[in-house]
N, C-alpha and C positions, 0 to 999 in steps of 0.2 A: 359747543358740543362737537366732538370729533366724529366724523362719519366715515364709513368704510364699506367695502365689499369683501366677502369671504374669499380672498385670494391669498394663498400662502406663498412664501418665497421658495421657489424650487431650486434644485442644484443646477449648476451651469450646464451639465451634460443633457439636461432635460429641455433646454431652451432651443427653439427653432430660430436661429439668427437670421434666416432669410425672410421671415415674416415681417419683422418690424425691428427698429433699432432700440426701442424702449417700450416699457409697459407702464401705464398709470394704474398702480395698484389701488390707490385711493386718492381722492374721493371718487365715487362712481359718478358718471354723468347724470345730470338732473337730480342731484342731491339737494335737499332742503336743509338750511341751517337756521337756527334761532340765535346764534351767536355770531360775532363779527370775524372770527378767525377760522381758517380752513387749512388743514395739513395735507400736503401732497406727499405721497409715498411713490417714488418712481424707481423702477427696476431697469437697469441698463442691460440690454441684450446684445449689443454690438461693441466690439473692441475698437471700432472706428471713432466712437464718440469721445470727445475730451471735455465737453461742457454741455450743460443743460440750461435752458433759459425759460422761465415762466413769465409770460406776457399777459398782463391784465388789460381789460378793454379801455381803461382810462389812461393807459400808457405806462403804468408802473411795471418795472421788470425786476426779477430776482434771478441771479445767476448762480449756478452750482458747478463747481469744478469737479470733473470726473477723474477718479484715480484708477490706475491699472488694477489695484488690489481690492477695489470696493465695487459692489454691484448695486446696492440699494441705498437710496438717498431720500431724506425727509426734509421738507421745507414748509414752514407755516407762513401763510400770507393773510393780510387783512382784506376782508370783503367790503364792498360798499352795499348799501341797502338796495334790495331788489335783485334784478337779474345780472349775473356776472358771467361774461363770456371770456374764457381764459384759454390761451394757447400754451402748450408745452412744446418746446423746440429742442432738437438735438443738433449739435454742431461738431464738425471736425475743423479746427482752426476757425476760419471765417466762413466756411462752406456750410450752408444749411443742409442737413441730411433729411430731417423729417419734422413735420409740424402736425400736432394733433390737438383738437379742440375739446374742451369740456365746458359744461354750463352748470353753474351753481346758483342757488337763490338764497339770499339772506332776508328772511322775513322779520319785520319789526312792527310792533303795535304802534310805534310812535311816528309812523309815516303813512298818511292817508293814501289808500290805493295799494299799499305794499304790506298790509296787515292781514291779508287772507292768503291761505295756501294756494299757490298757482296750480293749474291743471298740468299734469305730467311730471311734477316733482314729488319726491318721496323722502320722508325722514328715514335715516339709518342711524344705528347706534353702534358704537365701537366696542365699549368695554364689556365684552362677553368672553367666555373661555375660548370659543371658536375663533373669534376675531383676533384675540390677543396672541394666538399661537404664531401668527406670521411675524410678530415683532420680537419674539423671545430670543432669537439668535443674537440680537444686538441690545435689547433692552430688558431690564428686570421688570417684569409685569406684575410682580407681587407688591402690593402697597405696604410701605413701612411708615406711612403717615401716622403720627400719634393720635390716639383716641381719648387721651386723658386730659387734653387741653394744654399740655406742656409741649411747646415746639422744640424742634432740634436747635441746638446752639448754632449749627451750620445748616441752614435750610437747603443748601445745594445738595445735601446728602439724601434728601427725600427722593423717592423714586418718581414722584409726579413732576419734580422740578425740571428734569432734562427735557421733557416734551412741552411742558406748559408754562415755562418761565416767561415767555414772551407776552403773555396776557397781562403781566404786571408792569409793563413799561409805561406807566401812567403817572401823572403828577400826584394824584392822590390814590392811595391803596388801602383797601379795607383790611383791618387788623387780622382776621382769620386767614385771608388770602396771603397777606404779607408774611405771616408765620407758617404758612403751608399746613394749616389745620383743615385740610380739605374735607376730611370725613365728618367734621362737625355738621356740614350741610349735605355733602354728597354721600349720604348713608344708604342709598339704594331704595329708600322708601318712597311710596307714592301718596298723593293726597286726592282730594275730591275731584280736582280738575285734570289730573293726569293718570287716572286709573287705567286707561288704555295702554300705558307704557309699562305696566307691571312686568318685571322679568326681562326687559329689553336691554338693560345695562346694569352693571354692578354699582354704578355711582349716580343713580338718579337722585334728583332733589324733589321733595314733595311739593306739590302745587295745589293749594296756595302755600306760599313759603313763610307766611307770617309767624307760625309757631317756631320755626328755626330762628327767625330774627328776634323774636321775643325772649329766647333763651338768654341772650346777651343784653338786649336793649330794654326789656321789661317795661314796655309802654302800651301794650295792647289794652289792658284794663282801663288805663286813663283815656286813650283815644276813643274806645268804644263807649265810654261813659258820656261823651260829649253830646250835646243836644243836636248838633249838626256835624255830619262827617262826610269825608271825601270818598268818591266812588272806589278808587283803588284801595283805600284803607278798608272800606266795607268788604271788598272782595279778598282781602288778605294778600293783595298782589303787590308787595313792596318793590319787587324787581321790575315792575312796569316803569317806574320812575328812577330807581336806583340800580346801578351796576354793582352786583355783590362782590366783584373782584377789585375794581378800581376804575377811576375816571379822570379825565382832564379837568372836570368840573368839581366845584365844592359839593360836599355831602354825597359824593360818588354819584351824582346825577348823570343821567344819560345824555342830557343836553343842558345848556345853561338855563337858569330858572325861567327867564321870560320865554325863551324858545320852547322849553318843555311845556309850560302852561298853555301857550297858544297852539300847541299841537292839537289839544282837545278843544280848547276854547278859542277857536279861530276867529270869532267875532271880535276879539280883543287884539287881533294882530295888527291893527292900524297903529298901535303904540299909544292910542288914546282910549280913555275909559269914559263912558257917558255917565256923568254925575251932574247933569245940567240943572238940577233944582237948587244947587247952592254954591257951585264953584264960581270963582271970580269971573267977571265978564272978560277980563283980559285973556282968559283961557278959552274963550269962545264956547263955553258950555261943556268942556271936556277936561279930564284930568290925565296927565301923562302917566304911562305905565312903565316907562323905562327912560334911561338917559341920564337924569341928574343923580347926584349922590343922595343916599337915603338920609334925611335929617335925623331920623331916630337912631340910625346906625351908620355914622359917617364913613366907616371903613368899607361899607358895602354900597354897591350901586342900587338905585331904586329898582324894584321889580315887584311882581305880583305878590310875592310873599312878604313884602313890606306891610301890606294891609291885611292879607289873608293868611290864615294858618292852613297849610296844605294837608294836614292830617285830620284836624277836627277842631271845633270851637263851639262854645256856648252862644256865640254871636251869630246872627243871621248872615248868610253868604260866607260863612267861615271867617268872618272878620275878627281881627285881633282886638276885640273891644272888651271893656269892663262895664258892667252894669247892663242896662236894657236899651240904651239909646245908641243906634248905629253911628251917630255923629261922634261918639266918644273916641272912635278910632282915629279921627282927624287930629285929636290932641297929641298923638304920637309925634306929629311933625309941626302942626300949627298950634303953637302955644297961646296965641292971642285970638 
């Protein structure tokens, strides 16, 4: 989500150059993000500046060359989960002119202790008429994204692409995002869980998001018919586990399968599963949950999903079993 403050780009003659060498138009300090990317909009106020540098607290830097004919610069950076302390610095040659700090927070449900909104931080929403006015001098803020399911032949021609293309620099990209069918999901509608956001952005996504997902995947009826179902599926919260735009992980998962499962099921994070009633003595009463190849799917590494269906199952404990005996799941790997 792109966050901002309602600050418009003024004319050069309106700027007090003696006050500061640059202004951070957005994001505002103490902004709260639920996505991993933040866009800085920086307005240069001094002719002395020839470059800007954004310095993140883990040492990552992004440099922006300042041109004599351009005053406003945009740069998108990746945030790490939790509190991000970021410095924006202005330089003339190698001389540091000014350094200004801003603090952002990336909230994620998948990290214990970092899944609650911290005190003093606040969510802001960018895509409103008032906020977009400041960008119209350089950007076309009218969406030309197709709503009929047919993507542009050249997706770079969509008006969303210029600012948001960086979010798709991932190994695996979700088809609607890859084809820039943004409005299929970002339709501005709200759901039961985000009713408080109504009217705060043109491109809201309803929460729970499952109805949007089911439009293409058509699996809700099947999953909800299972005798046993998984909590995120019950809540319709697909994006708790899946990144709807893209991911470095298979199935667009926010973490690798084992790391994702043990985020909530921390008792399994030892890498061993207690199945002491029947596993071989050589395993000392436990079964591995990661490491070897999956005998049932040799192209995959063994993980929690080798035995459990993360969406739903008619088997107890979400086991991938047939019939009524839990031990039947063992036959997937152990043929004898």
